[in-house]
N, C-alpha and C positions, 0 to 999 in steps of 0.2 A: 623274863623277857625286857631287856632294857636297851634303851641307847646308850652307846658309849663312844668315845673318841680314841682313834688308833694313837697311841704316843710310843715313842721310843723311850728305853730306859735309861736313867741317869748316866749309866756307863754305856753310852750309845755305839752301835757296832759300826757306825759309819765311820768311825775313827780309825779303824784299823781295815783298809782294803787288801792288805797283803795276804790274807789268809782266804780270799775268796777264789774259787775257781775263775779260771780266765774268762769263759764265756760269759759267766754270770755277771762278771766285773764290768765286762765291756757293755753289755746291755745296759747296765744300769747308768753307767757313763753316758752312753748313748741318749736314754732316757732322759736323765737330769740335764743333759746338755741342750737338748731341742727344744724343751717344753718350757717357754715363759712362764714364771710364777709357778713354778714345781712345789711340791710339799716343802722339800728342803730350802727353796729359796724363799718361800712365803713364811715360812716359820711357823705355820699354823696348821691344824690337823682338820680333814674332813669330818663332816657330821654323817652318821649312818646309824640305820636300823639294825640291832642285831636280835636274831631270834636264834635261841638254842636249839639245836637239834643233835641226832645222829650222823646225818649227813646234811652238809650246809650248801645251799644254792646261792647264787649271787643274783642280784638284780640291780639293773639300771634305769632309772626313770627320770624325765625331764620335771622334777619336782619345781623348778624356777625356770623362768625364760631367760633368755642371754641377757647380761647384763650390760651397760653402756661401757664406754671405753674405758679400760684399766679395771674394771669390776666383772669379776667373773659371771656372778648371778643377780638377776633382777626380780621381778614382783613373781609371786606364786602362781603357780598355772594349776586351777581347780580341776579341768577335765582331764587334759592330756597328763598331768601329773600327779595330782592326789587319787582321782578315779583309778588310774590304771595302777598305781602304786597299792592301793586297798584292794583292788582285784587280785593281785600276787598274794597279799595277807589273807584274802578270801579262799582262795584256792589252797593254800597252806593249811588252813583250818580244816577245809573238806577232806584233802588227802589225809590227815593225821587223823581224823576221826573216822576215816573209812576202814573198816576191818579187812577188806579184801585187797586192799592197795597198798603196798608196803606194811604189811602186818607187823606189828612189834620194832617199827624203824619210824623214827620222828625226823621230819624234813625240817631244816632249820634254815635261815636266810641272812645274808649280809646285803642290805639294800643300799644303794648309794643315789646320789643326785648328780646328775648330768650336766645340768644347768643350760641344757641345750645347747651346748658349745662343745665341739668335738676335742679340742685340745685339753678343756677342762675335765671331760669325761676320761680321757686318756690318763690323767692323773690320779682321777679316783680308782680306775681300774687295776692301777698297780696293787692297790690293797688285795685284790684277789690272787694274787700271783707271789706274794711274799712267803708263804709256807711253802713254795715250790723252790725257792732260790737257798740252795745249799751253801752254808756258811760253816767256814773254820774258825772257831773262836779259843782255840788253843793258845794263842798268843795273848789274848784279849785279858787284862787285870784291871781290877778296881783300883782307887787309889789306896786303899788298905791292903792290896796284894790277892785279895780274894777273886775267884772267878766271877763274872756278871751273871746276874738271874736275868735272862731274859724270856719273857713270855712266849709260847709257841702261838703263832697266830694260826685262826681256825682254817682249815683246808677247804676250799671251794671247788665244788666237782663239778659245776656247770652254772652257767650265766643266763639268766633270762634278759633279754634286752639286746640292744639298746632299741630307742624309738627312731630317732632320725638316723638315715641310712648313711651319711657323712660319719656319726658319731659311731655306729655299728662297724664302719669299715675301719676306724682308728682303732678302736676296740678289738677287733677280730685280728688285727696284724700282731697285737701282743699275746693275746689268747692263745693263737697257734702257735707261738712258741713254746707255750707250755704244755700244749695239747689238753687244752679245757674247752670242752664243746660248747657252743652258745645258741641259743634259740631266741630269735626276735619276734617280737610280736606286732612291729608296724613298720620296720625297714623295708622297702622295697625295690630299692636301686638294683638294674639289672646286673651290674658289676659283681654284686654278691653272689650271682651265681657261677661265677668262675670258681670251680672246685679245686683248680691247683693253687689259688691264691689264698682263697678263704674255705679251706676244706673241713674246718672245725664248725663252719658257721650254717645254721639251718633256720627256716623262718617258718610260722603257722600262717602267714599271709603270702599270697601269690606275688611274684616279682612283677615290676613293672613292664617286663617285655610282655607278659600276659594282659597285664592292664592297655598297654600300647596296642596290642593286637585288637582286643576289645573295642578301643578306640578308633583304632581304623576301620573295624567293621562296622560302628555306628556311623561314621563319617560316611561310608560307601553305600550305607543302607538307607541314609538320607539323600541320596545323589549329588553328594557334595564332591567335586573334583579338585579344588582350589582353596588351600586355607591355610593360615599362618601359625606360627606356635609361638608361645610365650614361655619361658622358664626361669625360675629363680636360680641364680647362681649357686652352684653346690651339685654334690652327688644326685640327690634327689631329682631336682628338676633338669638338669643336662641329661643325665642319665635316661630320663624318663623321656625327654624330646628326641635324643639321639635314636631310642628305641623305636619310637614311634615312626620318625624318617625312614629309618632302616627298613622296617615292616613294609610302610607305605611304598619303598621303593620297589622291594621284592613283589609285593602284590600287584603294584602297577595301577595305572588309571587316577592315581592321587599325586599331586603336585604342591609343593610348598613354597607359597608365595614369598613368605619372610620367616625367617627364624629369629626371634630376638631374646636377648638374655637380660634378665633383670639383675643389676648388680646387688651384690651383697649389703653394701652401705650405698643406697641410692643418694643422688644429690638433689636439692630441691629443683623441682621442675622434670624431674627425670621421666616421672609417668607421662606428662602432657606429651614430652618427645616420642615417648613410646606410642601413643594413641596417635599421634601424627604420622611415625612411620607407617604403622599399620593401614592408614587412611591413603597411603600412596598406593598400594594395592586393594582399592576398595571394594573391588568384586569378590575378593577373598574375605567375606563375610564370618565364616567360620574361623573360630580362633582356639586352637587346640592350646590349654594351659596347665602345666605343670609347674606351681608355683605354691609357695606357703601361705598361710591364712591372711597376713598383713599384706603381701604383694598382691593378692587378690583384690582386696578390699580398695587398695590404692588404684588398682587399674580400673575397677567398677568406678570410683570417684572422679578419675581423669576422663573417662569417656563420659561421664554426666556432665562434667564441666565443659566438655568439647560440644555438648549438646547433640551427642550421637545416641541418644536414648533409644533403643531398638534396633540398632545398626548392627552391632556385632552380635554373633552367635556363638556363645561360650559352648566348649566342651571341655569339663574341668575333670581332673585326675581325682582320686581319693583323699588328695589334702582338701579338696573343696567338699565333695561328697555330698552330704544332705546337712551342712552347717548352716545356720542362721547367722551365726555371730560373722561368717565372711562377708555376708552382702547386707547386713545391717545398714539402714538409710539408704541403700542404693537398690533397694528390691525392682524398681522399674527397668532398670538396665540390665540387672540379672535374669529378667525375665525370657522364659523359654530357655534357659542354660541347661544342657545335658550332663549330668554328672555321674560319676561311678564310684562304687564303694564296693570292696571285698563283701560277699554274701555274709550277712551278720545278723544275729537275733539279740534282742534284749534279754538278759539275764534276770528273770524275776528274783532268784534266790540271792543275787548280789543286790540288788535293789532293796531288798527287806535287811540285808547286812548292813549296807551302806546307810539307810536312812536311819538305822537304829545306833549309828555311832555317836558318841558326845564325847566330851572333853574327858568324863570320868572313865569311860570303859575302853578308851583308845587310846592310852598313853604310850603304847609300844610305837605309833607314829609319832616321830618327833617334829615332824610338820604340821601335824592336825591343828594344833592352837593358830599356828598362821592361816591356814585355810579357814578356820572358823571366824576370824576376824574379816577375812575377806568375803567369806560367802555371806554373812550376816551384817556386815559394813557396820562392825563394833569394835571396841578394843579392849582387850583384856589387860589387866592390872598385873605388872610383874615386878618383883624385886628390882630396883635401881633403874626401872624405866618409867619415865615422867609421863603422867596421863596429859593426853590431849583432851582440853576442855571442850573443844567444839566436836567432839565425836562422841558416838553413843557407847555407853559401857555395857560389855557383854554381861549377860547375868548367868550364861551357863545352862540356862533353861530352854534356849533356842533349840528348835528340831530341824533338822534337814528334810526339806521337801514340804514341811508345813510352815516354815517361817521364811523359806527361801525358795529360789528356782531351782528344780532338780529335773535333769535329763541324762539319763545312762550314756557315759561316753562310748562312741563307736567300737574302739579298740579293746573294750573290757573283755568282751568274748575271747579275743584273740591271746589277751595276757593269761586268761585262765587255762586256754587250750596250750599254751606254751609250757605253764607249770605242770600241767596234767603230762604233756608229751614227754618232760623229763622224768616224772614220777613213774610213768609207764616203762619208760626205757630202764629205770633204775629197778624196777620190778622184775622185770624180765631178765635183767643180768642176776638179780639175787636168786631167782629160782635157777638159773643155770649154774652159778657159782656158789651158791648156798643151799642146795637142796635140803630141806629139813630144818634149817638153822632157824631159829627164833629172832635174829638181829643180824647185825653186819658181822659176815665172818671175817678170816683172814685175808681170804682172797680179794674181799672188796675194802679191805684197809691196807693201802688208800684205793680208792677207785682209781682204776685205770682209764685216763681221758679217751685214748684212741679206740679202746674197747667198747667204753659208753658212747660213743659216736655212732658206732655200728648198731647198737640198739636202739638208739635215737632213730637212725634211718629206717629201723625195720618197725617201727611202730604204726598201728593201725587201728584206731578205736574212733567210737563216736564223741564228738567234743561237746562242749556246754550247749550249743546250739541244736545238737542231735545231727550235725554234718561230720563226715569222715575227716579224721585229722590224719596224713600220711605225708611222708617225704618221697622226692625222686632222688635220683643218684647226685644232683646238685644240692639237696637239703632244701627244695623250693616245695610248697605247697601247691595244690592243684589249682588253678583259676576259676574261681567262683565268684562272680560279681553280681551285684543289683545295680540296675540303670534307673537314675531318677531323672526327673526334669522339674524345674521350678517354674510352678503356674501361679502367676499373679491373678491372672483373669477368672479362675477357677474360684467363682464367688462360695460356693457352698465348701469348699476345703483349699483354702489357698495355702500355697507352701509347696514343698517336695513330694512328687508322687511317683511312685514305682511304675515305669513303662517298659521294663523289658529284664532280661537277665541274660548274664554270658558264663557259660559252662564248656569252653573249648569251642563252641560255637553261639553266635547272636540269635536270640529270641527277643525281637521287637516289636512292640504293638503300635504301629504308626498311627492308629485310630485314637488311642490314649494321650497322642501329644498334642499340645496348646502351645500357641505361639502370641506374640504380642496382640493385643487388642481380642483375643479370644479366637483366632484364625486357625484351622486345622490343617491348612495347607503347608507343607514344609518350604522355608523360605529357600532360596537357592544361593549357592555359595561356588560359583563356577567362574573360571577364567574366560570362557567362550559358552555362549548359549549353543543349544544344539542346532545343527545346519536344518534348514527346511527341507521338505522333501524334494529330492532330486538335486541338491547341492552337495558337493564334496567337501572334506576338511582339508585345506592347506595347511599343515602344522607351522607353528613359529619354531624355527630353530633353538632349540636347547629347552623348550618349555613343552614338553609332551601333552600338558592339558590344553594348551592355548592354540588356535587356530583361526583361520578366515576360513569363511564361507564362500565358494565358488561354485556357479550354476553349471550344472551340466547342459551345454548349448547345442542347438541343431540337434542333429539325430544322435546325440550321446546320452547314455543311461547311467545311473550309478551302479558299477560292478561291485565295490565297496564301498566304505566310508570314506576311502582317501582315494578312490579312482574312479573316473570317468571313461567309458568304453563306447565305441561305436556299435551301433545295432547292427545286425547283419544286413545285407544289401535290400533283403525282401520284406524288412521289418521296420518298424519306428519306434521311438519309446512311448511307453506308456505317459499318460498325463501326468502323473507324480515321478515319471523317470526312474522308477526302482526296477524297471525291467523293459523288455521290449514285446511288440504285439505285432500281428501280420498286419502288411498294408495293405489296406483294401483294394481290391481288384476293379477295375472300371473298363468300360468299352463304349463306343457311341451309341446311345439310345436313339430308338426310333422317335421317340418323345422329344429330344433335345432339340432347341431351336438351331443349333448347328446342322441337324439333320432334315428338319421341316422343309427349308427353303430348297435344299438340293433336290429332295424326295418330290416336292409340288412342281419344280421345273422339269424334272424328270417325267413324271406322270404327264405333264401337259405336252412335252416331247413326243412320248410314245404315243399319245392319244393323237397327236399332230401327224406324225410317221405313219402310224397305224392307217389314219383317214387318207394320206397320200397314196400309200400302197393299195388301198382298197379302191381308190378313185382310178388309178393307175389300172389296175387289174381288170374294173369295169370297162374303163375306155381304151381297154388294151391295143385296140385296132385303130382307135382314131387317129388322124394326123398328126396331133400334137405329140401323142404317145409315142408315136413311131418316130418322129423327128427329133426327139429328146434320145433316140437311143435306148430302146426298151431294156436290152440285155444289161449294159451299165448302170442305168437308172435303177433297177432293181436291185443291184449289187450295191450301189452307193446307198440306197435307203436301208438295206440291211446294215451297213456299216453305221449309219445315223441312228437306228434302231438300237444296235448293239452299245453305241457312246451313251445314249440313255440309259440303258439296262445296267451299266457298269455302276451309276449311283448306288442301286440296291445291293450291289455285291459289296461296295465300299462300305457300305453302312452294317451290312448284316454281321451279326456276331461272328468273330474270326472262328474259323475250323479248317481242318486239313482240305476237306473240300472246297470251302468258302475261298481259301488261300490259292487253292488250285486254279479255281475259275477267276479271280482276279489276275492272277499273273497271265491267262491266257487270254482274257477279254478286256484288260486295262489298255493293252496296245493294239488289239485287234480291231476294233471297231474304228478307231481312228485310222489303221492302216488300210482296211477295206475303203473306207470313204476318199482318202487321198491318192490310194491307188488308183481307182475310178476316174477320179477327177485328173490325176496326171495323165492318166492314159487318154481322156478325152483332149485335154491341152495340147498333149503331144501330138496327137492325131491332127488335130487342126492346124498345129504349128507346122508339121511335116508337110501337110497339103498345101498350105499356102507357100510355103519354102520350095516345094517341088514346083509348083505352078508357075514360079517365076523363072524356072529354069528349063521347063520343058511341059508338054503335054501329057506326060507319061505320068499316070498315078502313081504314088509311093506306095511301097509293099505295107503289109499288115495293118490295113486300114478298114478289113471288114468286122462285122461285129464279132464273128468266132475268134478273129485275130486279137480283138480287142479283150475279149473275155480271157483270153491265153495269156496275153500280157499281163492282165489285172491279177489272175491267180497267180502267176510267176511272182508278181511282187508281193502278193499276199503270203506267199509259202516262205519267204525269207524271214519274215516276222514269227510264221508258225514254227519254222525250222530254230530259230533261235531260242523260244520259249521252251521247246521240247528238249533241247540241250541244257536249259537252265534246270527242268524238271530232272534231268538224268544227272547234273551235276550236285544240285543241292535240292533233295524233293522237299516240296513244300510243308510248313508246318507253322504252329502258332508259337507265339512267344509272349513273355510279360515282360514290358519294359517299366522298370523302376525308376530309371533316371529322367525320363521323359517329364514326368511331373513330380518333381523333388525339390520343392521351394523350401526357401530357409526355414519357414514355419512348418515343422512335420505333421501338424494337424491336417495340413492341405495336401499331403503326400498320398500319391495314387499310383497303384501299379495299373498299367495300361496293356490291356489284352490286345495284340495285334497280330497281323501275318509277318513273317520273317522277311519283309521286304523294308529294306533301307531305303533312305532319300536316294542314293546313289543308283541303287537296283530299280527303283521306280523311275529316275529317269532314263536309265538306258532302255527299260521297257519301252519308253515313249520316244526314245530317241530316235529310232527307225521312221515312225509315224511324223516326228518333226521334219526329218531328212525328206521324207514324200511331202510334206507340206510346202518346204522351202522349195524344192524343185518344181512342184506345180505352180506355187506362186512367180518363178524365174520364167516358166513358160506362158503363164498368163500373161506376164509382162512383154513379153516377145510377142504375144498374139493380140496385143492391144489395138493392132490396126486392123484386123479382120471386120468386115462390114456387120453392120447389126444383123443384118438378115442372114448370115451364116453361123447357124449353129450356136454355142453356148459360151464362148470364150469370154466376152466381157463380164458374164454373171459369175462364172467361175473365178475371173480375176478378181470381181469386187468381192465373193466371199473369201478368198485366199488373202486379201489385203486386211479384212476385217479380223480374220482367225489370226492372222499374224499379231495384231494389236492385242488381240484379247491373250495370246500365250505370252506376247512380251510382257503384259501385266502380271500374268499368273507367276512368271519366274521369282522376281522380286518378292512378291508376297509369300510364296513357297517358302524360298529360302530365309527370308527375312525373319520368318516366325520359328527358325530351328530353335531357337532358345528359349521360346515362350514356353510357360507352362500349359499353355492351352493349344500347343503343337499339333497334337493328334486331329483336334477340333477344327482348327483354323486350316490345316493342310488338306485333310479331307473335304472339307467344305468348298475351299478354293479349287482345287482339282476337279470335284463333280461338276461346279458350277461351271467353271472355264471350258470342260467338256460340253457340258450342257449347251452352254453358249455357242460354241464354235459348231455343234450340231445344229443348234437352230439357225444360225447365221446360213449354213449350207442349205437347210431346208427351206429357207424363208428366202434366198436368193434364186435357188435353182427350181425349186417345184411349187411353191406357193403361187406364183404368179401363173403357172401352166394349171392348176387346179382351179383358180381363180377363172380361167378363161373356159375351161371344159366344164365347170358348174354353171357360172353365171353368164358365159357369153359364148354359148355353144356354136351361134353363128360364124364364129372366128374360126372354130375346129373344123376347117375344110381343107381339102387337099389342094396343095399348091403345085406350080407347073415344076415338074420333074426336072432337076438340073443335071448336066452332064459334068464330068470332070473338066470337059472344054470350056463351058460355062465357068465353071469354077476357076478356071486358070485366068479367062478372060477377065473376070471380077479381080482377082487377085493383081493381074497386071495395070487394071485401071486403078485400084486403091494403090497401088506402089507409085504410078504416075502423079496421081494426086498428091500424095503425101512428100513426092519430089519437089512438085512445083511450089506446095507450100513451103517448104524447107528454104528453097531458092527466094520466095517472095521475102521472106524473114531475114536472107544473107545478104541483099544487095540487088541493085539495078543491073549490073554486068549480065548476072544470070537469067534475069527476066527477059531481057532482050534475046539471050541464046535461046530461051525455050520457044519465043515466039517465031523464030527464024526456021524452027524445025516443022 
């Protein structure tokens, strides 16, 4: 096994393109024309590792980093380059020594360095297709006229690699033309899942679309809905972020504040600008980062420089993974970063293999000496190379892991699995095409690439870490990831800690997470904080994760997170406005101050009225009682008693019976009282008016007539009430509008009878008409001598009553909009009625009772007056009033009176 350089013969076939097949020639012209620094142009030959075997596999590894401008390759990459390359060599050794896998068939390899550059990798990969280009050399002759001797290049049946997605994409475009299957161990760009463009590409690592899905699940599990994204320019970074944005858009509930791309060749100060841009949306503390190791490091550096340690909450892709080199010297800024890596395990067999490698036993790896110098920081002496005096000389006795730091690179497992996948596919193909054959049979010589691809897609075996290796129809491996968090505050074991897994769905352990300062509470990365209870979201146009919170006010409740709706008329919102609750039902309670005063007045009035009635009944035949008109007095006292009694009906809990009695007695008591007083004043007025005209007494002045007239007047009220009963039977209602203040906490439903303000006034209107009419007759009868009947007491009663009711009207209707309407109006009405009854009782009957009780000597029979005497008294009274009027009107009238 040796390393060798590919060279063309001294009679190079590049000189005679005439014999090429047309498609082959066009391909080479295209490749040589578009690739700067190609092999033909450079005049140099790529170095590669050549391992002999019956079947040759290709290998592409980033042994060196990208070089500066004009130079393809830079410094050696110890982990991503040498570790992975040695993993392929290790896997080949294991397969070739396995008697059950490809027995009697040896796998060889041609391994190339991509130098982490896609264009350079494309140049190198041309080596793999040389044997497949058919050439016609019939016209080619050497200078001596003999045909040229052209060594036949080995045929590569499949390629392991490449590492970077951009490199794999470039190489896959060429290998597809020649039907060479390719299995990558590290390329995760979602673009490579396009089976129509990259049909010969497979990979043992899951694509970034799975990774992006896992990262979306992580972000949502932490309750974030507003994040920014950072991507390194190139297929890996841009495709990863695109997949993340697409999946988050489909999932919903996650918004991208900013999506920033890191240039491939960043200018000085570029990362400071990036951090400044991220701070433009400072609420988006979560930063999703698909970037290479160098870019990650410089982002952390810029954040530290801007004094933003602890502000950004990074969620890193597998390029960050669990690498300490990416966060070196910036651990405080990276604290709390959640990263993701394809599920992997450290392969113990490889550790034993690699740590045993030395300069003596590993000459097949042409780059191992360079690795040795870099790993042990020493210098090997080589012919023609000047020794650097300031650097330690390598002794060759150094040992990996003993004299240098060693940690198995994360993708070693996948390199081994990729080689084994190719071996298992070849093994299955051999079993089908060469049954019983002890080596490569004719059907497998050469190996047909499209058929091998079918076998590759069908493999299913346990890989080096014990997990299944398989491919879907697009050549993608299943998504299996470990989720890490960098925990600096974990004093017992600072560093990356596994906090969950993702295998088609997320399993995260939030209790294992730890943030800056050792805090276990997950920080927030949201555009808008959740609305308080009872607040709706008013969305910001175009940004579905941003909103303003608006309180559902008044009688509104939160129907859903975006809508406030009114509670039903009989309900009010809960205190947290998440629903509605029944409005409390109230009524006027007996213990209420609004009820105590009217009830007290009514009780006094009932007692006083009862006392007057008892007194009148007891002294029913005494002159004062007879003179006051016993029949109408008892009727009037009954009306006064009912007026007092209505107070209790107005305060009692409304029911159908109570409402019926309210309708009946509300106007009846006043109607009885004022009908009796009207009949009295009308009788007096008619008597004195008739006396002025003749000595004949007017009709209907007897007690019986007076009672009939009174009952006729009362019947009008009763008739109206019974019509009301028939048209609208009494019932109770709950009025939810009466006590509905702006603050729903004070809202109450009022249990009341079905009497509106209008119907109540109509019920009293007839009594008011009687009262006004009575007042008019009282005014007309004001000239009646005091010795005659009750005209003047009735007049004073009516004047006072009118004043009371004139005061009642503005109070009653002025409080119609008050939240205390029911209480104020009920109290006002009952007090007004009690006062009017008290005035009637006090003016008409208290003086009589006083005389009857305390001055019985005055309760004697007076001389009985005939109607003639009453007429004479009326005439004298009229004459006196005329003389008084004439005296006030002038002298001429006085003289005339005297002459008479």
